C-alpha positions as a Python dict, from the first residue, in 0.01 Angstrom:
ca = {
    (1, 'M'): (0, 0, 0),
    (2, 'G'): (65, 237, -292),
    (3, 'T'): (229, 578, -258),
    (4, 'F'): (246, 904, -455),
    (5, 'K'): (562, 1116, -452),
    (6, 'I'): (474, 1473, -545),
    (7, 'E'): (701, 1768, -616),
    (8, 'G'): (478, 2068, -556),
    (9, 'G'): (496, 2437, -632),
    (10, 'H'): (472, 2409, -1011),
    (11, 'A'): (209, 2575, -1230),
    (12, 'L'): (15, 2341, -1460),
    (13, 'S'): (-137, 2414, -1801),
    (14, 'G'): (-343, 2254, -2075),
    (15, 'E'): (-668, 2062, -2101),
    (16, 'I'): (-813, 1781, -1893),
    (17, 'T'): (-1127, 1578, -1965),
    (18, 'P'): (-1334, 1449, -1671),
    (19, 'Q'): (-1407, 1078, -1640),
    (20, 'G'): (-1755, 929, -1633),
    (21, 'A'): (-1944, 987, -1309),
    (22, 'K'): (-1858, 735, -1037),
    (23, 'N'): (-2179, 780, -838),
    (24, 'E'): (-2393, 744, -1150),
    (25, 'A'): (-2203, 434, -1264),
    (26, 'L'): (-2278, 246, -941),
    (27, 'Q'): (-2654, 298, -991),
    (28, 'I'): (-2663, 234, -1366),
    (29, 'L'): (-2460, -88, -1344),
    (30, 'C'): (-2700, -234, -1087),
    (31, 'A'): (-2995, -151, -1315),
    (32, 'V'): (-2874, -399, -1581),
    (33, 'L'): (-3016, -673, -1355),
    (34, 'L'): (-3370, -550, -1428),
    (35, 'T'): (-3381, -702, -1778),
    (36, 'S'): (-3273, -1017, -1958),
    (37, 'E'): (-3199, -810, -2269),
    (38, 'K'): (-2866, -649, -2367),
    (39, 'V'): (-2775, -313, -2210),
    (40, 'T'): (-2486, -105, -2348),
    (41, 'I'): (-2324, 155, -2122),
    (42, 'N'): (-2074, 419, -2239),
    (43, 'N'): (-1825, 641, -2051),
    (44, 'I'): (-1783, 398, -1760),
    (45, 'P'): (-1489, 520, -1547),
    (46, 'D'): (-1197, 278, -1506),
    (47, 'I'): (-1176, 304, -1127),
    (48, 'V'): (-1151, 52, -844),
    (49, 'D'): (-1507, 82, -705),
    (50, 'V'): (-1671, 52, -1048),
    (51, 'N'): (-1447, -238, -1154),
    (52, 'K'): (-1534, -420, -830),
    (53, 'L'): (-1904, -386, -909),
    (54, 'I'): (-1854, -511, -1267),
    (55, 'A'): (-1668, -814, -1126),
    (56, 'L'): (-1953, -872, -880),
    (57, 'L'): (-2208, -868, -1164),
    (58, 'E'): (-1994, -1116, -1358),
    (59, 'D'): (-1986, -1348, -1055),
    (60, 'L'): (-2366, -1320, -1044),
    (61, 'G'): (-2376, -1466, -1396),
    (62, 'V'): (-2420, -1145, -1597),
    (63, 'K'): (-2259, -1179, -1941),
    (64, 'I'): (-2022, -884, -1987),
    (65, 'Q'): (-1827, -775, -2294),
    (66, 'K'): (-1590, -480, -2318),
    (67, 'R'): (-1651, -299, -2649),
    (68, 'G'): (-1391, -24, -2614),
    (69, 'K'): (-1258, 229, -2363),
    (70, 'G'): (-1537, 285, -2113),
    (71, 'T'): (-1798, 91, -2316),
    (72, 'Y'): (-1942, -242, -2203),
    (73, 'T'): (-2244, -455, -2285),
    (74, 'F'): (-2430, -645, -2012),
    (75, 'K'): (-2682, -927, -2045),
    (76, 'A'): (-2844, -1062, -1728),
    (77, 'D'): (-3037, -1351, -1886),
    (78, 'D'): (-2892, -1627, -1665),
    (79, 'V'): (-2842, -1482, -1316),
    (80, 'N'): (-2697, -1722, -1057),
    (81, 'L'): (-2908, -1650, -748),
    (82, 'E'): (-2725, -1918, -547),
    (83, 'Y'): (-2415, -1696, -552),
    (84, 'L'): (-2604, -1451, -327),
    (85, 'Q'): (-2592, -1703, -42),
    (86, 'S'): (-2226, -1795, -91),
    (87, 'D'): (-1937, -1704, 139),
    (88, 'Q'): (-1764, -1550, -164),
    (89, 'F'): (-2051, -1303, -213),
    (90, 'K'): (-2051, -1219, 157),
    (91, 'Q'): (-1683, -1130, 121),
    (92, 'D'): (-1699, -951, -217),
    (93, 'G'): (-2014, -749, -146),
    (94, 'R'): (-1875, -622, 184),
    (95, 'G'): (-1591, -436, 13),
    (96, 'L'): (-1808, -198, -187),
    (97, 'R'): (-2063, 59, -70),
    (98, 'G'): (-2243, 60, -405),
    (99, 'S'): (-2328, -311, -374),
    (100, 'I'): (-2636, -214, -169),
    (101, 'M'): (-2804, -105, -495),
    (102, 'L'): (-2804, -464, -622),
    (103, 'V'): (-3086, -539, -378),
    (104, 'G'): (-3365, -337, -544),
    (105, 'P'): (-3326, -487, -895),
    (106, 'L'): (-3282, -842, -758),
    (107, 'L'): (-3590, -808, -537),
    (108, 'A'): (-3800, -665, -821),
    (109, 'R'): (-3707, -923, -1083),
    (110, 'F'): (-3636, -1239, -880),
    (111, 'G'): (-3829, -1184, -557),
    (112, 'K'): (-3526, -1179, -330),
    (113, 'G'): (-3219, -971, -267),
    (114, 'Y'): (-2935, -1019, -19),
    (115, 'I'): (-2634, -811, 73),
    (116, 'P'): (-2363, -812, 342),
    (117, 'K'): (-2319, -485, 531),
    (118, 'P'): (-2134, -276, 269),
    (119, 'G'): (-1801, -101, 322),
    (120, 'G'): (-1678, 217, 154),
    (121, 'D'): (-1534, 539, 293),
    (122, 'K'): (-1485, 576, 669),
    (123, 'I'): (-1663, 911, 685),
    (124, 'G'): (-1916, 844, 960),
    (125, 'R'): (-2245, 661, 988),
    (126, 'R'): (-2417, 581, 660),
    (127, 'R'): (-2731, 396, 758),
    (128, 'L'): (-2932, 171, 527),
    (129, 'D'): (-3273, 216, 691),
    (130, 'T'): (-3415, 424, 404),
    (131, 'H'): (-3343, 143, 154),
    (132, 'F'): (-3503, -134, 356),
    (133, 'E'): (-3799, 70, 482),
    (134, 'G'): (-3877, 142, 116),
    (135, 'F'): (-3867, -229, 28),
    (136, 'I'): (-4087, -311, 328),
    (137, 'N'): (-4338, -46, 214),
    (138, 'L'): (-4350, -224, -124),
    (139, 'G'): (-4443, -549, 55),
    (140, 'A'): (-4107, -719, 108),
    (141, 'K'): (-4018, -914, 422),
    (142, 'F'): (-3693, -805, 585),
    (143, 'R'): (-3445, -1017, 777),
    (144, 'Y'): (-3102, -949, 924),
    (145, 'N'): (-2839, -1194, 1045),
    (146, 'K'): (-2651, -1008, 1321),
    (147, 'E'): (-2370, -1262, 1344),
    (148, 'E'): (-2279, -1229, 974),
    (149, 'H'): (-2410, -872, 925),
    (150, 'F'): (-2614, -1007, 634),
    (151, 'Y'): (-2933, -837, 510),
    (152, 'G'): (-3214, -994, 309),
    (153, 'V'): (-3549, -897, 158),
    (154, 'E'): (-3799, -1130, -8),
    (155, 'A'): (-4137, -1089, -177),
    (156, 'K'): (-4350, -1297, -413),
    (157, 'K'): (-4476, -977, -578),
    (158, 'L'): (-4407, -615, -484),
    (159, 'K'): (-4708, -384, -466),
    (160, 'G'): (-4703, -10, -535),
    (161, 'T'): (-4773, 229, -251),
    (162, 'Y'): (-4722, 586, -126),
    (163, 'M'): (-4411, 650, 81),
    (164, 'L'): (-4247, 953, 239),
    (165, 'L'): (-3872, 893, 272),
    (166, 'D'): (-3717, 988, 605),
    (167, 'E'): (-3421, 1137, 418),
    (168, 'A'): (-3353, 1227, 55),
    (169, 'S'): (-3097, 947, 19),
    (170, 'V'): (-2958, 921, -336),
    (171, 'T'): (-2874, 551, -319),
    (172, 'G'): (-3190, 482, -118),
    (173, 'T'): (-3407, 654, -379),
    (174, 'A'): (-3226, 472, -662),
    (175, 'N'): (-3276, 135, -493),
    (176, 'I'): (-3647, 194, -426),
    (177, 'V'): (-3707, 323, -781),
    (178, 'M'): (-3543, 12, -928),
    (179, 'A'): (-3768, -206, -713),
    (180, 'A'): (-4085, -7, -786),
    (181, 'V'): (-4060, -10, -1168),
    (182, 'L'): (-4157, -380, -1169),
    (183, 'A'): (-4403, -360, -876),
    (184, 'E'): (-4777, -404, -925),
    (185, 'G'): (-4966, -74, -943),
    (186, 'E'): (-4858, 283, -865),
    (187, 'T'): (-4575, 388, -634),
    (188, 'T'): (-4529, 746, -514),
    (189, 'I'): (-4194, 837, -359),
    (190, 'Y'): (-4201, 1174, -180),
    (191, 'N'): (-3882, 1343, -49),
    (192, 'A'): (-3700, 1155, -325),
    (193, 'A'): (-3345, 1253, -411),
    (194, 'C'): (-3325, 1441, -742),
    (195, 'E'): (-2950, 1458, -817),
    (196, 'P'): (-2853, 1450, -1187),
    (197, 'Y'): (-2727, 1092, -1144),
    (198, 'L'): (-3067, 983, -1013),
    (199, 'Q'): (-3231, 1165, -1304),
    (200, 'Q'): (-3000, 976, -1540),
    (201, 'L'): (-3106, 644, -1385),
    (202, 'C'): (-3475, 730, -1423),
    (203, 'K'): (-3430, 838, -1787),
    (204, 'M'): (-3249, 511, -1860),
    (205, 'L'): (-3528, 309, -1696),
    (206, 'V'): (-3789, 497, -1904),
    (207, 'R'): (-3598, 403, -2221),
    (208, 'M'): (-3613, 43, -2098),
    (209, 'G'): (-3993, 66, -2073),
    (210, 'A'): (-4052, 195, -1718),
    (211, 'K'): (-4321, 455, -1651),
    (212, 'I'): (-4181, 730, -1427),
    (213, 'S'): (-4307, 1087, -1393),
    (214, 'G'): (-4170, 1374, -1184),
    (215, 'I'): (-3806, 1313, -1287),
    (216, 'G'): (-3592, 1597, -1149),
    (217, 'S'): (-3837, 1673, -866),
    (218, 'N'): (-3862, 1535, -512),
    (219, 'M'): (-4182, 1344, -594),
    (220, 'L'): (-4154, 1046, -827),
    (221, 'I'): (-4465, 861, -945),
    (222, 'I'): (-4403, 515, -1092),
    (223, 'Q'): (-4654, 296, -1272),
    (224, 'G'): (-4530, -62, -1246),
    (225, 'V'): (-4474, -263, -1565),
    (226, 'D'): (-4437, -638, -1620),
    (227, 'S'): (-4087, -631, -1772),
    (228, 'L'): (-3813, -405, -1904),
    (229, 'G'): (-3607, -424, -2224),
    (230, 'G'): (-3253, -338, -2330),
    (231, 'T'): (-3114, 10, -2397),
    (232, 'E'): (-2798, 215, -2445),
    (233, 'H'): (-2683, 472, -2190),
    (234, 'T'): (-2397, 723, -2164),
    (235, 'M'): (-2268, 847, -1826),
    (236, 'L'): (-2245, 1214, -1736),
    (237, 'P'): (-1899, 1357, -1663),
    (238, 'D'): (-1809, 1332, -1294),
    (239, 'M'): (-1903, 1661, -1126),
    (240, 'I'): (-1678, 1592, -825),
    (241, 'E'): (-1379, 1540, -1051),
    (242, 'I'): (-1466, 1864, -1232),
    (243, 'G'): (-1470, 2044, -896),
    (244, 'S'): (-1136, 1882, -810),
    (245, 'W'): (-975, 2025, -1124),
    (246, 'I'): (-1119, 2373, -1056),
    (247, 'G'): (-965, 2358, -709),
    (248, 'L'): (-635, 2228, -844),
    (249, 'A'): (-611, 2515, -1095),
    (250, 'A'): (-677, 2778, -827),
    (251, 'M'): (-434, 2633, -571),
    (252, 'T'): (-148, 2592, -820),
    (253, 'K'): (-214, 2926, -999),
    (254, 'S'): (-259, 2733, -1321),
    (255, 'E'): (-441, 2805, -1646),
    (256, 'L'): (-658, 2503, -1719),
    (257, 'T'): (-945, 2410, -1948),
    (258, 'I'): (-1179, 2134, -1830),
    (259, 'K'): (-1347, 1978, -2132),
    (260, 'N'): (-1708, 1866, -2184),
    (261, 'V'): (-1835, 1927, -1832),
    (262, 'S'): (-2216, 1921, -1896),
    (263, 'W'): (-2268, 2266, -1740),
    (264, 'K'): (-2641, 2215, -1680),
    (265, 'D'): (-2564, 1928, -1441),
    (266, 'L'): (-2303, 2106, -1225),
    (267, 'G'): (-2555, 2276, -994),
    (268, 'Q'): (-2395, 2494, -726),
    (269, 'I'): (-2035, 2392, -790),
    (270, 'P'): (-1925, 2681, -1020),
    (271, 'T'): (-2112, 2936, -804),
    (272, 'T'): (-1948, 2809, -485),
    (273, 'F'): (-1596, 2840, -627),
    (274, 'R'): (-1683, 3192, -744),
    (275, 'K'): (-1780, 3278, -385),
    (276, 'L'): (-1422, 3186, -292),
    (277, 'G'): (-1301, 3434, -556),
    (278, 'V'): (-1204, 3172, -814),
    (279, 'T'): (-1272, 3274, -1177),
    (280, 'V'): (-1480, 3002, -1348),
    (281, 'E'): (-1557, 3087, -1712),
    (282, 'K'): (-1805, 2905, -1936),
    (283, 'K'): (-1671, 2843, -2287),
    (284, 'G'): (-1922, 2633, -2476),
    (285, 'D'): (-1950, 2319, -2265),
    (286, 'D'): (-1598, 2367, -2123),
    (287, 'I'): (-1476, 2540, -1808),
    (288, 'Y'): (-1181, 2779, -1841),
    (289, 'I'): (-981, 2868, -1529),
    (290, 'P'): (-729, 3151, -1586),
    (291, 'C'): (-406, 3179, -1387),
    (292, 'H'): (-487, 3342, -1052),
    (293, 'K'): (-149, 3519, -1027),
    (294, 'D'): (-287, 3770, -772),
    (295, 'G'): (-472, 3504, -573),
    (296, 'Y'): (-847, 3500, -502),
    (297, 'E'): (-1064, 3665, -237),
    (298, 'I'): (-1356, 3513, -45),
    (299, 'Q'): (-1682, 3708, -70),
    (300, 'N'): (-1850, 3790, 260),
    (301, 'Y'): (-2227, 3812, 288),
    (302, 'I'): (-2390, 4148, 207),
    (303, 'D'): (-2402, 4240, 578),
    (304, 'G'): (-2029, 4167, 612),
    (305, 'S'): (-2067, 3842, 807),
    (306, 'I'): (-1840, 3546, 737),
    (307, 'L'): (-1928, 3325, 442),
    (308, 'T'): (-2061, 2979, 530),
    (309, 'I'): (-2044, 2697, 276),
    (310, 'A'): (-2256, 2394, 364),
    (311, 'D'): (-2370, 2079, 189),
    (312, 'A'): (-2735, 1998, 122),
    (313, 'P'): (-2946, 1759, -86),
    (314, 'W'): (-2968, 1854, -457),
    (315, 'P'): (-3002, 2123, -580),
    (316, 'G'): (-2786, 2220, -283),
    (317, 'L'): (-2410, 2167, -280),
    (318, 'T'): (-2300, 1803, -291),
    (319, 'P'): (-2110, 1695, 25),
    (320, 'D'): (-1841, 1524, -184),
    (321, 'I'): (-1701, 1863, -291),
    (322, 'L'): (-1655, 2019, 56),
    (323, 'S'): (-1310, 1868, 120),
    (324, 'I'): (-1183, 2034, -199),
    (325, 'I'): (-1353, 2366, -115),
    (326, 'L'): (-1179, 2360, 224),
    (327, 'V'): (-833, 2312, 72),
    (328, 'V'): (-890, 2591, -182),
    (329, 'A'): (-997, 2826, 100),
    (330, 'S'): (-665, 2766, 278),
    (331, 'Q'): (-488, 2997, 27),
    (332, 'A'): (-768, 3250, -28),
    (333, 'R'): (-787, 3606, 108),
    (334, 'G'): (-1040, 3600, 389),
    (335, 'E'): (-1217, 3347, 605),
    (336, 'V'): (-1490, 3092, 553),
    (337, 'L'): (-1685, 2849, 770),
    (338, 'I'): (-1718, 2501, 615),
    (339, 'H'): (-2020, 2310, 749),
    (340, 'Q'): (-2028, 1939, 659),
    (341, 'K'): (-2379, 1845, 771),
    (342, 'M'): (-2413, 1491, 637),
    (343, 'F'): (-2104, 1302, 760),
    (344, 'E'): (-1946, 1356, 1099),
    (345, 'S'): (-1598, 1221, 1020),
    (346, 'R'): (-1530, 1383, 686),
    (347, 'L'): (-1342, 1687, 821),
    (348, 'F'): (-1095, 1494, 1032),
    (349, 'F'): (-835, 1506, 753),
    (350, 'V'): (-774, 1877, 831),
    (351, 'D'): (-508, 1781, 1086),
    (352, 'K'): (-287, 1693, 789),
    (353, 'L'): (-348, 2035, 632),
    (354, 'I'): (-266, 2201, 966),
    (355, 'D'): (64, 2008, 965),
    (356, 'M'): (128, 2163, 622),
    (357, 'G'): (77, 2512, 767),
    (358, 'A'): (-291, 2578, 689),
    (359, 'K'): (-482, 2797, 936),
    (360, 'I'): (-787, 2588, 1020),
    (361, 'I'): (-988, 2560, 1341),
    (362, 'L'): (-1187, 2237, 1365),
    (363, 'C'): (-1488, 2362, 1561),
    (364, 'D'): (-1654, 2020, 1597),
    (365, 'P'): (-1692, 1705, 1381),
    (366, 'H'): (-1910, 1898, 1134),
    (367, 'R'): (-1759, 2248, 1113),
    (368, 'A'): (-1421, 2402, 1035),
    (369, 'T'): (-1319, 2767, 1008),
    (370, 'V'): (-1051, 2837, 747),
    (371, 'M'): (-836, 3153, 750),
    (372, 'G'): (-669, 3183, 413),
    (373, 'H'): (-296, 3255, 366),
    (374, 'D'): (-347, 3460, 44),
    (375, 'F'): (-35, 3274, -85),
    (376, 'K'): (181, 3490, 148),
    (377, 'S'): (314, 3162, 286),
    (378, 'S'): (291, 2841, 90),
    (379, 'L'): (188, 2509, 239),
    (380, 'K'): (480, 2289, 346),
    (381, 'A'): (550, 1950, 192),
    (382, 'T'): (491, 1656, 423),
    (383, 'T'): (414, 1284, 447),
    (384, 'M'): (49, 1185, 489),
    (385, 'T'): (-202, 903, 443),
    (386, 'S'): (-523, 924, 242),
    (387, 'P'): (-824, 845, 466),
    (388, 'D'): (-1093, 841, 194),
    (389, 'I'): (-1145, 926, -173),
    (390, 'R'): (-1231, 1296, -145),
    (391, 'A'): (-992, 1379, 140),
    (392, 'G'): (-721, 1194, -52),
    (393, 'V'): (-766, 1413, -360),
    (394, 'S'): (-780, 1725, -141),
    (395, 'L'): (-446, 1631, 14),
    (396, 'L'): (-309, 1565, -334),
    (397, 'I'): (-415, 1916, -443),
    (398, 'A'): (-251, 2060, -130),
    (399, 'A'): (69, 1867, -206),
    (400, 'L'): (78, 1992, -567),
    (401, 'S'): (61, 2351, -438),
    (402, 'A'): (317, 2302, -157),
    (403, 'K'): (687, 2375, -195),
    (404, 'G'): (904, 2060, -181),
    (405, 'E'): (834, 1688, -204),
    (406, 'S'): (528, 1538, -37),
    (407, 'T'): (442, 1171, 7),
    (408, 'I'): (85, 1036, 15),
    (409, 'H'): (32, 676, 130),
    (410, 'N'): (-278, 457, 91),
    (411, 'I'): (-346, 597, -256),
    (412, 'E'): (-576, 300, -324),
    (413, 'Q'): (-840, 525, -167),
    (414, 'I'): (-783, 783, -441),
    (415, 'D'): (-783, 512, -711),
    (416, 'R'): (-1129, 407, -593),
    (417, 'G'): (-1271, 727, -740),
    (418, 'Y'): (-1023, 878, -988),
    (419, 'E'): (-914, 714, -1313),
    (420, 'N'): (-536, 706, -1382),
    (421, 'I'): (-503, 1029, -1188),
    (422, 'D'): (-122, 1038, -1189),
    (423, 'E'): (-98, 991, -1567),
    (424, 'R'): (-360, 1256, -1635),
    (425, 'L'): (-194, 1505, -1399),
    (426, 'R'): (148, 1447, -1557),
    (427, 'A'): (-10, 1531, -1896),
    (428, 'I'): (-79, 1886, -1771),
    (429, 'G'): (264, 1929, -1613),
    (430, 'A'): (233, 1786, -1260),
    (431, 'K'): (542, 1624, -1109),
    (432, 'I'): (390, 1311, -957),
    (433, 'V'): (508, 950, -957),
    (434, 'R'): (343, 634, -830),
    (435, 'V'): (571, 421, -611),
}
């Protein structure tokens, strides 16, 4: 188990460039299975979860070549479907949440898709019903082996239909879209997710020959085609990493420039930090965060009531950013209620922040009230363990702002979502070493 040793309390400075988007990469990589032609993908982040999926594709028989930093070509012209029934696949697929999105492309192109119950962050229930109900609506037969926790869907030919999703699941929408592009006839998906990463997937599929209208809305209409061709695609910068660096700058009173952030795809993130009193300036396509030497003050609502920050489907605030918002609020002037609606275990890491001296009341599994210190007392260094990707980075930000040396164990969780984070932080002045 890896460990970070962090000497906190130091201001950082300089520029940092966000990696390619993790959540987009997991969708886009699965889409290469939809064609036998070459697909080139740029700005792929070098992180554990993405590298696991690339290895899984290689085991499936996809020909993969690395062309340079973050650039790969994929050619799925000789897919080994027998691997899907192997014990090795049952083991490998279980270790990665994103592996569920292999099912849609496999079902669409080969008539069958299998997956073991996927793993991922321990942040509460993350059901797969939306995925499989979508496949069933398209005409697939579903089966589930309870003993091995192994799912399967099969169909000779998928047929387009109208469906109303029970939730605007991003991965569920992506999976159903990838199945529907090769289905016979027209598919309408209402209550579809419309996150920028899902829009990116749809735009890539259109370049491959798919017919999709309504991109960016919650109603997608897909005219099925017989086959798709190759294309080239470049990932967006990772909006959660961008939010992490905004939070880091505020908490450490640092002057930072975040490069090439794709402002139009950041949604509510800059606005939400501004509600906490953090100055977020737009400079071209960069974000400039000045040194907050006098701290930052939370805005109340117009009637004076306490600010509530909650997650919601796009264009609402992404749930992945709430852990970072909560940490930043711990040193603000004022109070805020954080409401994590989607995952009931994601706020449980606050006990570690309380140990560091933060004033937080965990109201229930979904809500926490934060009373900011206004930097009148700094957080205390401590030893802690990273429970998941986003909580791990939030604890890392807290440690970088705390006086003294902190230790974070189980940093493999952070590595799952952040590329060479210790090296990149050292480049802007952080005192962090990997043990």
